[in-house]
C-alpha positions in Angstrom: 8.9 -34.6 -10.5 10.4 -32.8 -7.5 12.5 -29.6 -7.3 14.6 -29.2 -4.3 14.3 -25.4 -3.7 16.1 -24.7 -0.6 18.4 -27.3 1.3 20.7 -26.5 3.9 21.8 -24.7 7.2 21.5 -20.9 7.3 21.9 -18.1 10.4 18.8 -17.1 11.7 18.8 -13.7 9.8 19.6 -15.6 6.3 16.7 -18.1 6.9 14.2 -15.3 7.6 15.4 -13.4 4.5 15.2 -16.3 2.4 11.8 -17.8 3.7 10.2 -13.9 3.6 11.3 -13.6 0.3 9.5 -16.7 -1.0 6.3 -16.0 0.9 6.3 -12.3 -0.4 6.6 -14.0 -4.1 3.4 -16.2 -3.4 1.7 -13.2 -2.0 2.6 -11.2 -5.1 1.3 -14.0 -6.9 -2.2 -13.8 -5.4 -2.2 -10.2 -5.5 -1.7 -10.2 -9.2 -4.4 -12.7 -9.8 -6.9 -10.2 -8.4 -8.4 -8.0 -11.1 -11.4 -6.3 -12.4 -12.5 -9.5 -13.6 -12.5 -11.6 -10.7 -15.3 -12.6 -8.8 -15.9 -11.4 -5.2 -15.9 -14.9 -4.1 -12.3 -15.4 -5.8 -11.2 -12.2 -4.4 -12.3 -13.3 -0.6 -10.5 -16.4 -1.1 -7.3 -14.9 -2.3 -7.1 -12.4 0.4 -7.8 -15.0 2.9 -4.7 -17.0 1.5 -2.6 -13.8 1.8 -3.6 -13.6 5.3 -2.7 -16.9 6.2 0.7 -16.5 4.5 1.3 -13.1 6.4 0.3 -14.8 9.6 2.6 -18.0 8.9 5.4 -15.8 8.0 5.0 -13.6 11.5 4.9 -17.0 13.4 8.2 -18.2 11.6 10.0 -15.0 12.2 8.9 -15.5 15.8 10.5 -19.2 16.1 13.6 -18.4 14.3 14.4 -15.3 16.3 14.6 -17.6 19.0 17.6 -19.4 17.7 21.0 -18.5 18.2 22.6 -21.3 16.0 22.1 -22.2 12.5 18.4 -23.0 11.2 18.0 -25.9 9.0 15.3 -25.0 6.2 14.0 -27.7 3.6 11.7 -26.7 1.1 10.7 -29.3 -1.8 8.2 -28.4 -4.4 6.7 -32.0 -5.4 4.7 -31.7 -8.9 2.2 -34.5 -9.3 
């Protein structure tokens, strides 16, 4: 089963805003999963995932900021 979450062309600012909100939601998911019952290994893994997401968002922003016209964004969630 698939969910077509995003599909279309956006101006660069809107594309960045949309992607940033999605990434921030994923970061908040990992932050919320870290609690006092979490093992040190689980916390480290989630912190690494958060850092990776932040770095990827930074790179995406740099890339999109080089664009002057619309940007195509396609986000599909595939559930197996």
